[in-house]
C-alpha positions in Angstrom: 0.0 0.1 0.0 2.8 2.4 1.0 4.8 2.0 -2.7 1.4 2.7 -4.2 1.1 6.3 -2.7 1.8 9.0 -4.8 4.3 11.5 -3.8 3.0 14.7 -1.7 2.7 18.2 -3.3 5.4 20.2 -2.3 4.2 23.7 -1.5 7.0 26.1 -1.5 5.9 30.1 -2.4 3.6 32.2 -0.9 1.6 32.4 -4.3 1.0 28.5 -4.4 0.2 28.2 -0.8 -2.6 31.0 -1.8 -3.8 29.3 -4.1 -4.1 25.4 -2.2 -5.6 27.2 0.8 -8.5 29.0 -1.4 -8.9 24.9 -2.6 -9.0 23.5 0.5 -11.5 26.5 2.2 -14.1 24.8 -0.1 -13.0 20.8 1.8 -15.1 19.8 4.6 -12.0 18.5 6.5 -8.6 18.7 6.2 -5.9 16.7 7.9 -2.7 18.3 9.6 0.3 17.3 11.2 3.5 19.2 11.2 7.7 18.4 11.8 9.7 20.0 14.4 14.0 20.3 14.5 13.9 20.0 18.6 16.2 17.2 18.7 18.4 19.1 16.7 17.9 23.1 17.6 18.0 25.2 20.5 15.5 27.2 19.3 13.0 24.5 18.2 11.0 25.6 14.6 8.2 24.0 12.5 9.8 22.7 9.7 7.4 21.1 7.4 3.7 21.4 7.9 1.4 18.1 6.2 -1.6 18.4 4.9 -4.3 15.9 3.1 -7.9 15.5 1.9 -9.6 12.3 0.7 -7.4 12.5 -2.3 -4.4 14.6 -2.0 -1.7 15.0 0.1 1.0 18.5 0.8 3.3 19.4 2.2 4.1 23.1 3.0 7.6 24.6 3.5 7.4 26.9 5.9 11.3 27.6 5.2 10.2 28.7 1.8 6.8 30.3 2.0 7.2 34.0 2.7 3.1 34.2 4.3 1.9 31.5 6.2 -1.1 33.2 7.1 -3.2 31.5 5.2 -2.8 28.2 6.0 -3.4 30.2 9.6 -7.0 31.2 7.7 -7.7 27.7 7.0 -7.2 26.5 10.6 -9.4 29.0 12.1 -11.8 28.2 10.0 -14.8 26.7 12.1 -16.5 25.5 8.6 -13.2 23.1 7.5 -12.7 20.3 10.0 -9.0 19.7 11.3 -8.1 15.9 11.8 -5.3 16.2 14.1 -3.4 13.2 15.4 -2.4 13.8 19.1 -3.0 17.4 18.4 -1.7 19.0 21.5 2.2 19.8 20.4 1.2 20.3 17.1 -1.2 23.3 18.2 1.5 24.3 20.5 3.9 24.9 17.9 2.0 26.1 15.3 1.0 29.1 18.0 4.3 29.7 19.1 5.9 30.3 15.9 2.8 31.3 13.7 0.2 32.9 16.3 -2.2 30.2 14.7 -5.3 28.9 16.5 -7.1 26.3 15.0 -11.3 25.9 15.3 -13.1 22.5 14.7 -11.0 19.9 15.6 -11.5 16.1 15.2 -8.5 14.3 17.4 -8.1 10.8 16.0 -5.9 9.8 19.4 -9.0 11.1 21.5 -11.2 9.5 19.4 -9.4 6.1 19.8 -9.0 6.9 23.5 -12.8 7.4 23.8 -13.7 4.4 22.2 -11.9 2.5 25.0 -8.6 1.3 22.4 -6.1 0.1 24.8 -3.2 1.1 22.3 -3.6 4.7 20.3 -0.5 5.1 19.1 -0.6 6.4 15.6 1.1 3.6 14.3 -0.7 0.7 16.3 -3.8 2.6 14.7 -2.8 2.8 11.3 -1.6 -1.3 11.2 -5.0 -2.1 13.2 -7.3 -0.6 10.7 -5.0 -0.5 7.3 -2.6 -2.8 7.9 -0.1 -0.4 7.2 3.4 0.1 9.6 5.2 3.4 9.4 8.7 3.5 8.7 10.3 4.5 11.9 13.6 5.3 10.7 13.6 8.2 10.0 11.1 9.7 13.7 14.9 11.1 14.1 15.2 12.8 10.9 16.4 16.3 11.2 13.8 18.1 9.5 15.4 21.7 9.4 18.2 20.3 6.9 17.4 21.2 3.4 16.9 19.1 0.6 14.8 16.7 2.3 15.4 13.5 1.1 12.3 11.9 -0.6 12.4 8.9 2.1 12.0 11.6 4.7 9.3 13.4 2.7 7.2 10.4 2.3 7.5 9.3 5.9 6.0 12.6 6.8 3.2 12.3 4.5 2.3 9.0 6.0 1.3 10.9 8.9 -1.6 12.6 7.7 -2.0 10.6 4.3 -5.0 8.0 6.4 -6.1 10.4 8.5 -9.3 11.5 6.5 -10.2 7.7 6.0 -9.6 7.1 9.8 -11.7 10.1 11.4 -14.5 8.6 9.2 -13.7 5.1 11.2 -13.6 6.9 14.5 -16.8 9.2 13.8 -19.2 6.1 12.9 -17.6 4.3 16.5 -18.0 7.3 18.3 -22.1 8.0 16.5 -22.3 4.2 17.8 -21.9 4.5 20.7 -23.7 7.5 21.2 -20.1 9.7 22.3 -20.2 12.5 19.5 -21.3 15.1 21.9 -18.7 14.0 24.5 -16.1 13.6 21.9 -16.7 17.3 20.4 -16.1 18.4 24.1 -13.1 16.4 24.4 -11.6 18.1 21.1 -12.6 21.3 22.6 -10.1 20.5 25.5 -7.2 19.7 23.4 -7.4 22.9 21.8 -7.4 24.9 24.7 -3.4 24.9 24.7 -1.2 26.9 27.0 1.9 28.0 25.6 4.9 28.3 28.4 7.5 30.5 28.0 11.1 28.5 27.2 12.9 30.1 29.7 15.9 28.6 31.5 15.7 27.4 35.2 18.7 28.0 36.8 17.5 25.3 39.6 16.4 22.7 36.7 19.7 20.6 37.5 18.0 19.4 40.5 15.6 17.4 38.2 18.5 15.6 36.9 19.4 13.7 40.1 17.4 11.3 42.4 17.2 12.3 45.9 20.5 12.4 48.4 22.2 11.0 44.5 24.8 14.0 45.0 25.8 15.6 48.2 28.0 18.7 49.2 30.2 20.4 47.1 29.6 18.2 43.8 25.8 19.7 43.9 27.4 23.0 43.1 29.3 21.7 39.9 26.4 20.3 38.6 25.1 23.7 39.1 27.5 25.6 37.4 28.0 23.1 35.0 23.9 23.0 34.3 24.3 26.7 33.2 27.4 26.6 31.2 25.6 23.9 29.2 22.9 26.2 28.6 25.1 29.0 27.3 26.8 26.4 24.8 23.5 25.0 23.5 22.1 28.6 22.9 25.4 29.8 21.4 25.5 26.5 18.9 21.7 26.5 18.7 21.9 22.7 19.8 19.6 21.2 22.6 21.4 21.1 26.1 21.6 17.2 25.8 22.9 16.9 22.4 26.0 19.3 24.0 26.5 17.0 27.2 24.3 14.6 28.2 22.4 14.7 31.5 23.5 11.7 33.2 27.1 12.8 31.5 26.7 16.4 33.3 25.7 14.2 36.9 29.0 11.9 36.8 31.0 15.3 35.8 30.0 16.8 38.8 30.9 13.7 40.9 33.8 13.3 38.6 35.1 16.4 37.8 37.0 16.5 35.0 40.6 17.6 36.1 42.3 18.4 32.5 41.6 18.2 28.6 42.3 14.3 28.7 40.2 13.9 31.5 36.9 16.1 29.5 38.1 14.1 26.0 37.3 10.9 27.7 34.3 11.2 28.9 31.3 9.9 26.8 28.3 11.4 26.3 29.7 15.1 25.2 29.8 16.7 21.7 33.2 17.4 21.3 33.1 19.6 18.0 29.9 21.9 20.4 32.8 22.1 23.2 35.9 22.4 22.3 36.0 26.2 22.0 34.2 25.9 25.8 36.8 23.3 27.2 38.9 25.8 29.2 35.7 27.6 30.2 34.6 24.4 31.1 37.1 23.3 33.9 37.5 26.8 34.7 33.7 26.6 36.1 34.9 23.2 37.5 37.3 24.6 39.6 35.5 27.8 40.6 32.0 25.3 41.2 34.7 23.2 44.0 35.2 26.3 46.3 31.5 28.1 45.4 28.7 27.5 48.0 26.7 24.9 48.2 22.9 25.2 46.6 20.1 24.4 48.6 17.1 22.9 46.9 14.2 25.5 46.4 11.3 25.7 48.9 7.8 23.7 46.3 5.8 26.1 45.2 2.7 26.6 48.2 -0.8 25.8 47.1 -3.6 27.1 49.0 -3.8 24.0 51.2 -7.8 24.3 51.0 -7.8 24.4 47.4 -5.6 21.5 47.3 -7.6 19.7 49.2 -10.4 20.1 46.9 -8.7 19.4 43.7 -7.8 16.3 45.6 -11.4 15.2 46.0 -12.4 15.9 42.3 -9.3 14.2 41.1 -10.4 11.0 43.5 -14.2 11.1 42.1 -12.7 11.5 38.2 -10.7 8.4 39.1 -13.3 6.8 40.0 -15.7 7.5 37.0 -12.5 6.9 34.5 -12.8 3.3 36.1 -16.3 2.7 36.0 -16.0 4.0 32.4 -13.4 2.1 31.2 -11.8 5.2 30.4 -8.5 7.3 31.3 -9.8 9.7 33.9 -8.0 12.7 32.1 -11.2 12.1 29.3 -13.7 12.9 31.9 -12.9 16.0 32.6 -9.6 18.1 32.1 -7.4 18.8 34.8 -7.5 22.6 34.7 -11.4 22.1 35.0 -11.3 20.1 37.9 -8.8 23.7 39.3 -11.4 25.8 38.1 -14.3 23.8 39.8 -12.1 23.5 43.1 -11.6 27.9 43.0 -14.9 28.7 41.9 -16.5 26.0 43.9 -20.2 26.0 41.9 -23.5 25.6 43.7 -25.7 25.3 40.8 -25.8 24.1 37.4 -26.2 27.8 35.9 -22.8 28.3 37.6 -21.1 25.1 37.3 -21.8 25.8 32.9 -19.9 28.8 33.6 -16.4 26.8 34.1 -14.1 26.6 30.9 -14.7 22.7 30.5 -18.1 22.2 30.9 -19.8 21.6 28.1 -23.5 20.9 28.1 -22.8 16.8 27.6 -20.8 16.7 30.9 -23.1 19.4 32.7 -25.7 16.4 32.2 -23.7 13.4 32.2 -22.0 14.6 35.6 -23.9 18.1 36.4 -25.3 16.6 39.8 -22.6 14.4 40.9 -19.9 17.4 40.6 -22.3 19.9 42.5 -23.1 17.1 45.3 -19.3 16.5 45.7 -18.8 20.6 45.7 -21.4 21.1 48.4 -19.5 18.3 50.9 -15.9 20.4 50.4 
């Protein structure tokens, strides 16, 4: 089946994009996926956008297209359904890089979960429904390089090629289960993505170690190396782990390199990227061996009353998920639970004002949630 796949139309100019978007605005649905270079770059970018209709596949090259706004207009058009598989990361990337937001989502991964399927990765689903196995050798391709090989482009194309047909399969299953209204609310949850600022946390090194794995002065060395690695990563536009791997950073803190020979013998170090900074690294280690020992920062405090309310609501959600045979975060989102805990609605009208409590959830869970809230 893969061998018979016709190559996708590769779109590289703004005029070609405008023409294509004018055509796709007339479609009832368009499948969407993106490829980013997060594994290879400090500053992650959307490198490809794949689109599919039931009859044709397209690949957009954002590096070559001057104006991506017509694609943003398509995403925002509520008359055209956008079919994603596991949309959250793609939506975050599209909003981060272009400021685009989507409307009218159908997420085949969420649909599979609502249908009670136990494995819902795209590869598993395509194999189950179409007998197709994706070539995983291209999973870690560097999508930021140009030109991309025909094999890489075909791999990217496969991420959307089957989504229109897959959407129909799950639409029919959801309709049979009487779950279409619930699915629409779950899809709406997915559209409310949060863009967290990509800022460096100097205390992030604590997450690299197990409790009591390092004590005393090695903690100061780890803190200094963690900050140095970030500076090198930024200067070389590499992800920090591709400068020095996390486990190597911890090992260097426990057994600091004393000279160049020690440094070059380490595994998990990108010698090409680090070479211009090698002397600085050794000086950083020596200084850190005399620096004050850092103390773990206090965890952010949450109002204990609010926290207790959330825990009770979370326990209710877990029990409801078990009873229905679904992952509990499909029942109601975590953000919605926190909002209920904060607002403490007392009536259906007040509960209906909580983001994430649509008409279906209000009907299905409203009485139970309100009864629980009154006990809190």
